[in-house]
C-alpha angles and dihedrals in degrees: 000000000000111000125245087235093064093046092054091041092059092040094053094041093054092047090047093055091045093052090046092055090046090050091054090050092050091046095052095046094034093234129172121183125191126189120195125194116183110221103173138354120207119176096327091314104117122200105209134182104220129186122194121198119186133137092274098054093041093049093048091047092051091052093047091049093046094051092044091050090053091045092051091050088049091050089057087075101024096053093039112143093020110137094216100043092129091055089049094052091046090053090050090050092049088051092052091049092051088050091051090052091051094048098051099041121101086173123091095218096053088042088057090052092054092040093053090043089056092049095047097045092045088054090052091049095047092053091045092112099056110224137114095265092053093047092051092046091048092050095051089046093050095044094047089052092047089067089060091046090054092052091049089051089051091051090049089053090050091049087063085081090063100056095236137058094215100109088186091081096048101047096111092042092052090062093070115106097245096056107033089110090096091054089049093051092047090048092054090047090052090048092057094047094045091045099237121167122314092025096047102109097079096065099065089039091055089065086090085087121095113280097250087057091050089049095052105026107032098039112034113012122020098040093043092052089085092050091047091052090052090048087057091047093041098120094048096062113100127211098272093049091049094050091049091049091048091054094046093045094050092046091051090049092051095043094049093046091051094045094051090060090063099040124104101186109096096214093045091053090054090045091053089048088054089050091052092052091047088055088052091051092048092048096050090044090055089055088062097254097124095157091056090049090052091047092052090045091058098044091044091051089057101049095036093053089051091047091054091047091053090047090051090050091054093046090048092052094044092059095261095309112150101178111109091208088072093051128074142125089039091142088077094043103043107013101169095050090048090048090056090043094053093046094051090045091052090049088053091052091052097246108181118277098007117111097263092054096064095055100033097046091047091049092051092047092050088051089050090052095047122094096247136140122268093249094065092044091051094046091051094052096039090051090051089051091050090051090057090043098056090041093057091043089053092048091049094050097042106033112019107028129081121297107246105174131094116324091224106061142145103210112158143134089238092072094063107040094141091049090052091052089052091050095045088061088065101039097076090052091048089056101038103018097088097055092041093052092045093055090047101044102038108046087167106049121227112260107228117192113179139143115263095254094051090046094056092037091099093055090044091053090049092053094046091045093052090052092049089048090055089050091048091054088059100029094170132118122196095341093311118112108230096205090058092047090054095038098152094049091048092050091046093053094040092054093056094256091312091296097138090055092048094049095045110030092022091054098036114025104046098039090047091048091049089048091053092051091048090049093051097042102035110021097035093023130041098006089055091049098044097030137037102345095049094047088050091051092049093049090046092052093048090047091051090049093052090045089054089052094050095046094052095036101139096053091044092047092054091044092051091047091054090047090051092049090048092051091048090049091052095052 
């Protein structure tokens, strides 16, 4: 019986190639096609289903479909023996469909449908392995994304003033000072979905999902949905929004790069690396270069999906061990996987002429040419250096260092032949994809005019970063481990500047504790005494008093009569 994985693999692959060809056609002839279907019409407020096809949406769709086809093929081997593999594949397909809906909608209502679909399906995928860690991770993922959903709903409510939900027609109008609230709401929604500070802690937590999910969802599709939405809204962001976004994006980039240098979980390192690249996309988007952000989004999707697949292969072979301190010397045990791993890592670093280089180098050179303050320039280059640093640290731990796992092992490339075929589909694009996309997307090349030192600054930062990464992989001085000496600093940097604690305990523990105190002191305390309970007690006591009077009425009557006579006698 032919597996459901293979059916969807061929289906997605054919559609991917078709969308890619269409995208080239639309790019060359500069076409844009919009379809509108009227669903309901209430008092001149039309609810339309709108589809927008232009080169950008078609190209992104083709990339998403290509990566998901490779990931589904990869799952055929990775999820082998899983009882619920059909449910898993169906969830992945629902995810891809939600993503399609999000990509081709210029309409806020249909965007919300795709957006909520992404959030819901990603929750189901994160809790796929049912244990406490997965449940907690799924909950923080779902709740962080709910914030973005709420802001999208608010922007839909605000769009009611315009008479149409197609934001595409109002982009220039939204820029005016009185109305930039929609741009602000959409920006906050994009920040939650793309895990920018202060919503960053859900992305490393979501690594509790199976590795194919991490490869598809948390590298190339779900987390880039926010960036894609902002690319669509790019002209409607005014100066203040852009400056705020630039600061948040650069801080996220720096924080994630720093945190990855202290992390020991293989999947979390790759997740933090994704976070760092998302910060880079957000930052360059806020400088107005939306085409560059889109270019980096596509190249990053390719090499990050491959990186996750290689990581999954290693974890699978090492008996589900994710700690990089147990790995080492894998180049001799699984050479082809390590070869793919190193190439995608080099693309991530921006090594010349791999796919990451074309987008990353161009972004850094545009930043160098822009009239910006020194802080932003420094943060950009330091973050790039940190990227190279954690990459070389990872390569040292996983591939070069000593093998620290079980003595009796069966680690080999022969075990995962299907996974390797899935990965080899991506490797050619990781190598040639950057130059191909650059020739397609920028028919007029960027003119870069920089001094020699600033021009080679990127290469310089890569070399320095690789050296620091090697030092980080040792991190000891005269037989004393530096990370243990500076324990508090290490823990602070490794836990993403304490963000997971703030967004879990900070949001749960203290408000719940305060609620408990309020409940005990106010609800069960003073309000009972001053309010209902006390009134009830007073009425009960008076009632009992009157009852006492009525029951003993003769004695009391005589007593009152005597008292009356006595009072009269006195006066």
